N, C-alpha and C positions, 0 to 999 in steps of 0.2 A: 718112354717119355723122359725128357731131360729133367723136368721137375721131380718126377718120382725118383729118379736117380739121385738128384741132389738131396732130397729129403731123407733118403735112406743111407746116405753116405756116412762113413765112420769119421774118426778124427782127422784122417788125412785130407778128406774133402772139406771138412768143417774149417780147417786152418786157412783155407783159401777165402772163406766168406761166401755168402750167397745172398740173393735178394728174392723175396717172394712178393708178388703183387696179387691182391685179392680183396674180396668184399667181406667185411666183418658180419658174421651171422649169429654170433653168440658171445656172451661174457660170463665167466665163472665168478669173477670178483673184480676188484679194482686194479688187478695187475695180470689178468689172464683173459685172453680173447680167443675166439675161434674164427679162422679166416677161410673162406671158400675160394679156392684157387682153380682156375680153368673150368668153373662151373660144376666141378664134381669132387675135387680133392679137399677134404676138411683138414686143416692144420691148426693144432692147438699151439698158441703162442704165449709164452711167459714174457712180460715186458722186462727188458734188460735194465739193470741199474737201479731198480726201485723195488720196494716191498710195501704193499698197501695193507691197511688194517684188515684183519680177518673179519668174516661176517659177524661173528659174535662180539667184536670189539666196537667201541665207539667210533663212528665215522666209517665203519665197514660198508654199510649200505650207501652212504653218501659218496664214497670213493667209487663204488661200482656204478652209481647213477651218473656221476660226472663223466666217467670214461664212456659209458653207454651213450650219453647225450652227444658226446664228441665223435664217436666212431661207428656206432651201430648202423648197419646198412650202407656204410661208406666204403669206398675203395682206399686201402692203405698199402703202403710199402713197408715190408719188414726186412731190415738189414740184420742178418744173423750169422753166427759163427759156430754155434754148438747146440746140443740138446741137453736137457737136464736128465736126472735119473728117472723121471717119469715119462720120458720120451717127448716132452714139449720142446719146441724150438724156443731158444732164448734169443730175443731180438729187440732191436730198437724199432719202434713203430712210428712211421711218419705219415701224416695226413696233410696233403697239399704242401709238403716240404717242412711242416712243423713237427717237432719232436713231441709226440703224445706222452711219452714217459716223463719227460721234463715238465710238461704241463701238469701232470698229476702231482709232482713234487711242489711246483709253484703254487698250486691251489691248496696246499696243505693237506693233501689227501693220500700221500705216500711218503715214505722215508726214502732218502738216498741210501741204497743198499751197499754200504761201505765195505762189507765183507767181500764184495765182488768188484770194487772200484778199480782194481788193477786190470780188469778185463775191458774197461772202457778206454776210449781214446782220452788223452789228457784234457783236451778241450771240453769233452762231455763230462768227465769226472769233476772238473772245476765248476762247470755250469750247474751240475746237479747239486753239488755241495753248497754252492752259493745260493741256489734256489731254496734249499732246505733251510739254510740259515736265515734268509729273508722271510720265509714263511713263519719261522719260529718267532722272529722279532716282531712281525706284524700280527702274530697270534691268529693266523687264518686257519680254517679247517680244524684238523685234529689238534693243532697247537693252541686253539682257543681254550682248551681244557688243561688243567695241570696234571703232571705225572703220567703222561702217556706211556704205555708199555709197547715197545716195538714188536711187530708181528713175530719176528724170529724168537723173541723171549716168550711171547704169548703161546706160540706153538710148543716151545720147549716145556713150559710150565704145564701145559695140557698133557703132554706125553709123560712127564714126570708124575703128575697126579694119577694118571691111568695105570702106571706101572708100579706104584707104591702100595704097600700093605696098608689097610685102613688106619692103623695106629701109628704109622711112620711119622716121625717129626724131622727127618733129615731134609736138607734142602740141596738142590742140585745147582750146577753152574748155569748161568743164563747167557753164556757167550754165544755169539753167532755161529750157526752151522757153517761148515765149509764143504767144498766138493761140488755142490750143485745148488741152484736155486730151488727153493721149496715152493 
């Protein structure tokens, strides 16, 4: 099958880009969905360009619900160019031509994931950045609360905490991870 070939391609095929069309059958959180392709291929998709709050963070559940209300059971198109270190397809998700990733940012339910902004087309990068800025100004979604911790810092803090000795008082860097979406 062509789809199976595309999904298993390495970087050489990924550089060409690909498109997946399928029905959303599941959501892990506000930036990860499962798409059923051709009635039998399940593809885990990490929404490109955004990072939604983790489940344990404020607005984590709201982000997942917003995404679910928009795409669950619906047919989406995923424009993708690579996989992350967990094997998930990283892609821009479109529903009826609308950018679902951008909608999450506009609703104040995801950050524009600037660590990967260079992987976006310039028009997308500018739109996502502007959408986050507007959501912040309007204090919508997660921006309605002060001092929000970005998910990449939240994950880093969690792993720091788990890897430290009980009496440790050192603090680690909270810079964004590089290499692949988390």
